[in-house]
Structure formats: C-alpha cells, structure tokens
N, C-alpha and C positions, 0 to 999 in steps of 0.2 A: 504494500500500500504506500503510495507516494504521499509525502507530507509537504504542505505549503503553509507558510506563515501568512497571516492576514495581510501583512505588508507586501508580500510577494504577489498577491492575487492580481494587482493591477498589471504588473509586468509579465506574469506567468499564467494569465487566464487561458491562453491557448493550450498550455501544458495540462492544465486542469481539465479543460474540455476534451482533450485527447484521451486522458485517463478514463473519463466517464464514457466516451464513445467506444472505447475498447473494452468496456464492461468492468472496469476496475474501480474499487472504492478509493477515495482520497480523503486524507485527514487535513483539516485546516486548523491551525493553532493561533493563539494570541498570547504573546509573552511566554512562549514555550508550553502553554497549557492547551489541551484539546478544546476546540471551540465547537466544531461540527464535523460530520462526516458527509461527504457527497456520495450519494448512492445512485448508480445508473438507473434510469427509468426504463425498465425492461418488462417483458411479459412475466418473468419470475416475480418481479415486484408487484405487478398487478394481480397475479393469480395467488401468490402465497403471502404477500405482505412484506413489510420492510425488515422485520426480524429474520425471517427465513431467507430473504434475498441477501441480506448482509452475512448471515451465517454461511450460506453456500459460497459466496464470493470469498470470504475470509478462509474457509476451508480449502477451496480450490487453489488459492494462492499460497497455502501452507502456513498462514499466519496464526491459525488456531487449530487445535486438535479436533478430532472427530467428536469427542465428548463435549468440548467447549462449544463447538458449533451447534450441537444438538440442544444444549442448554440455551444458547442465544436464540435459536429458532423456536424455543419453547416446545420442544418435542422430546419424546423419549429417544434413547439411542437407536432402538430398532425402528422407530418411525422416521428418524432422520436418515438412517441407512437406506430405508426403502425409498425415501424422497430423492436422495442423490442417485441411487441406482436407477430409478425411473428416468433420470436425466442423462444417464450414461456416464456419470462421474464416478471414477473408481474410488473406493473407500481406502485402499492401500496403494501406495506409490513407492515400490521398491526399486532401487538401482539394480539393473540386470546383473552387473558384476557381483553385487552384494548377494543377490538371490542365488547365483551360481555357487558362491562360497558357502552359503547356508545349506544348500542342497547337498553339496559335496560333504560337508561336515555331518549332515544327517545320514547320508549313505555310509559314511565311515563308521558310524555307531551301530550299524545293523549287523 
C-alpha cells in the first residue's frame, strides 16, 4: 500500500489516482499519522462493502494475514476463505523453490 502525506497530494495526485485505478489501496497521512485510506470503487466494493473490499485488497497485497483479513471483513475464517476462493484468489502463496524444498524434506522422512 502506497503512503502519501496530505502535503504531497497536490503534487502527487496523479500517483494516487494510478494506485486507485490499478485497484490498490493508498494511505494518506497528516503529520505522520493515518488520516484516511483511499479505496478503489470496484464491483467488490459495491457487492461486498468497504470492509470486505479492503480486507481482500490488503490480503492480496500481502499486507495482512488471512486471519486478519477475515476479521477486517467481519467474516469467519472459513467464510473469508470461501469468499476469496470464489474470486480465484489463492489462500496460500508459496515460493516454488521453497515448496520444492519442503516436499523434498517431506519425502526424506518417509
């Protein structure tokens, strides 16, 4: 999530607009303190509400865990898993090399 100070908004409004157009949240601060979050106006926002749209966005960007995203969306973990699965969003994102290492270690213990 990109962060902008309130002072930067005049010079960087184009950057903020790009973030939102690309579907990413942006944080605006005043004197170093969070002031507001810009949330892209998407079908997800209209269908599921701001809490769920923010939770999905923050989870997809890796900024919050699955459990935190579920709490933010005001859903149980299983409900949130079903929600992101219906959108084709993977619940787990492993590095392929790490996965190969884990599988090799698993095979070695057999």
